[in-house]
N, C-alpha and C positions, 0 to 999 in steps of 0.2 A: 337805101338801095342795097340789094344783096350782091355779094361778090365772094370769090374764093381764089386763093393761090397757095401753092406749096412748092418750096424748093429745098434741095439738099446741098450741103457744102462740107468741106473738110479742110483741115490745116494740120499737117504733121499727124499726130496720133489722135486728134480731135475730129469727131464726126457729128454733124447736126442736121436738123430739119426745121426750117421756118414754116409756119402756117399762119395765114391771115384769112379770116372770114368775117362777113358782116351781114346783118339783117337790117330791116328798115327802122328808122328812128327819126324823130322830129329834130333832134339836135345830135351832137357828136358825143359818143361815150366810148372811150378807148380802154380796154382791159388787156393787160399784158402779163403773161406768165413766163418767167425765165428761171433757170436753175439758180441756186444760191450762189452768191458771190459775183453775180453779173448785173449788179445794180446800174452800172454805167451803160451797159448795153440796153437794159430796159428803158432807161431814160432816153437814150438815143432813138429807140424804136417808137416810143410815145410821141416824141417831138416831131419826128419825120412824118408820122401818120397824121398828126394835127396840122402839119404844114401842107399836106396834100389832100386831105379828106375833110369835107365840111359837115356831112350828116351821116347818121347811121350808128348802130351799135357794133363796134369793131372789136373782135377778139384776136389777139396775137399770141402765138404759142411757140416757144423755142424748146426743142428737145435735143439734148446734147449728151454724148457719151465719149469716153476716153479709153482708148486701147491700153492694155496693161503695159506699163513702162516703169520698171523699177518699183512695182507695187509690193508692199510688204504688209504684214498684219501684226497686231498686238493683242494680247489677252487683257480684258478688263478684269484684273485680279480681284478687285474689291467686290465687283458684282458676282464673280464666280464663288468667292468665299461665302457670301451671303446665301447663294443658292445651295451650296453644299450643306451649310448648316441647317437651313430650313428643310431641305430634302431628307437629310439624315434623321432629324428630329421627327419628321412626319412618318418616316418609314418605321422607326422604333415604336412610336405610339400606336401605329395601326398594324404592327407585325407584318410589314411588307418587306420585300427584298430591298437591299440598299441600292440607291440610284447609281447608274453607271456614269462614268466620266464623259463618255461619248454623248450621252443624252444631254447632260448639262452643258457641254461645250457647243451643242447644236442650238441652244437657245439664242434668240436674236440679241445682238449687241455684246455677247460674251466675247466673240472674236470680232475685232474691229479692223477693217482693212484701211491701210494708210497709203495714199498715192504720193508718189514723189512730186515735190512742188517745182513748178516752172519758175525761172527767174523773170524779172520784170520785163526784160526785152521780149522774151517769148510770149508773155501774156499780152503785151501791146500788139504784137504781130497777129496773134490769134484774134484779138478783139477787132483789129482792122479787117481781117477776113470775114468775121461775123457781120460787121457793118456793111461791107460790100455785098454779102449774100442777102442781107435784109433789104437793101436797096433794090436788088434784082426781084425779090419777092414782092415788094411794094409796087414796082412797075407792072409786074404781071397781074397784081390785084387790081390796079387801076384799069388795065385793059379789060379785065373781066367785068368791072362795073360799067365801063364805057359801052361794052357790048350790050348789056342789059338796058343801058340808057337809050341806045338807038332803038331797041324794041319798044321801050316805053313811049318814045316819041310818037310812034305809029298809033299806039293805044290812045294817048292823050289827044292826038289830032282827030281821031275818029269820034271821041267824046265831044270835042269842040264842034265838029260837024253836026252831031246829034243835038247839041244845045242850040246851034244856029237854026236848025230846022224847026225846033219848038218855038224859038223867038219869032220866026217868020209866021208860024201859025197864029201866035198871039197878036202879031202885027196885023194880020189879015182880019182877025176877029175884032180888033180894036176899031177898024174902019167902019164896022157895022154898028158900033155901040150907039152913036147919036140917034140914028133912026129907031133902033130897038128901044132906047130909053124914052123917046118921044111917044112911040106906040104904047109902051107899057103905062106911061103917065096918062095918056088919053083914055086908055081902057079903065083906069082907076077913076078918072073924072066922070066918065060915062056911067060907071056902075054906081057912083055915089049920088049923082045929080040927075033928077028927072027933067027939070027945066034947065036947059043949057043956054037959054037966050041971054042970060046975064053974064055969061063968061067972057072975060076980056082976052081975046086971042093974043094980045101983046104980053099980057101977064103970064099966060100959059107958055109962050115962047121963052120968056125970061126964066121960068122955073125949069123948063127943059134944058136950057143952056147951062143953068147952075148945076143940075144933076149930071149933065154930060161932062162938065169941067171936073167935078169931083171924081168921076170914074175914068177920066183920061189917063192913059198909061203911056203916052207917047214918049215922055222923058225917060221912063224906065226902059222902054224898048230901045231908044237911042243909046242909052248907057250900056245896055246888054250887048248891042252890036259893037260898041267901042271896046268892051271887055273881051269879046271874042277876038277882035283884031289884035289886041294887046297880047292875048294868050298865044296866038299864032306867032307873033314876033318873038316872044320869049322862047318858044320852042325852037326857033331857028337860030337864036343867039348863042354865042360861045360863052363858056364859063358856067358859074353856079347860078341856077335859076329857081331852085326849089323854094326858097323863101319868097321870091317875087310871085310865084304861082300860088303860094299859101295866101298871100295878101289878096291876090286877084280873086281867089275863091271866096273870100269874105265879101268882096264887092259883088260878086255874082249872087251870093245868097241874100244880100241886102236888097238888091233890085227884085229878085224873085219873090221875096217875102212881101215887098210893097205891091208888086203886081197881083199877088193872091189876095191881099187885103182890099185892093180896089176893085177886084173882079165883080162885075154885076151880071155876069152870064155864067151859067154852069159850065159851058164849053171852055170859057177862059179859065175858070177855076181848075178844070181838069188838065189843061195845058200847063198852068202854073205849077201844079203838083208834079207833073211829069218832068218839068224843068228842074224842080228842086231835087228830084231823084237823080237826074243826070249830073247835076252839079255835085251832089254827094259822092257819086261814083268818081267824078273828076278829082274831088278832094282826096278821096281814098288812094287813088293811084299816084298823086303827086308826092305822097309820103315816100315813094320809091326814088324820087329825083333829088339829086344833090343841089 
């Protein structure tokens, strides 16, 4: 299920932004990016997410900066000496002007900024504020996903209604099967035999009953109705229903496949194929459900 939330926070001279977003996924995959030195905060964010979210690919990002507070800098003398030596030698070989110190000092990492370190008590207070801020972000993220879940409930309910209408069509056609099979069988007998005086009506009736039994789809229809009722109950239930609906879709497909394989009427075959299409759409949409 998709969702998004972003919140900002601060503590003394620290300022940060938490961002959580997710896309659909069959299982839970949590990815977290935090600045260096915040391993404990990253572990906290991962655990809290796994405790509250069951499905989806979730990305957590923390951006943090610190206002200048006793910041100083130092020169990487070893690196600068190497650069001076290389630049001077290159200039002499190629008859170029000698490099300026300003240019060399502007090279990355020659000047290194060093921030004043906080004591342990301050770091604990900062981390506590970061945790509280993340919990607020996670709550907003869940609200975002819940809102989409409500919209998805309407979509899935409409698909179940569509599936039910197709099952009713199949049920109506199934009631016509015995007579259609008997007529088709008699047409074949009449086409093959000129003299029908020796035909045993009882034997013909037995053959028709056997063919009708093989083509009977009442059990599949009954199970499809039961699956539809189960699906509606799941949609009204509280908590995580995504995996239950996944399993239910497998059952839907099993009955639809059997119905198509037993179909002895082109109309029933067409209904079965439409049913499989609607079930596939239902399966695709439930990937959005936790």
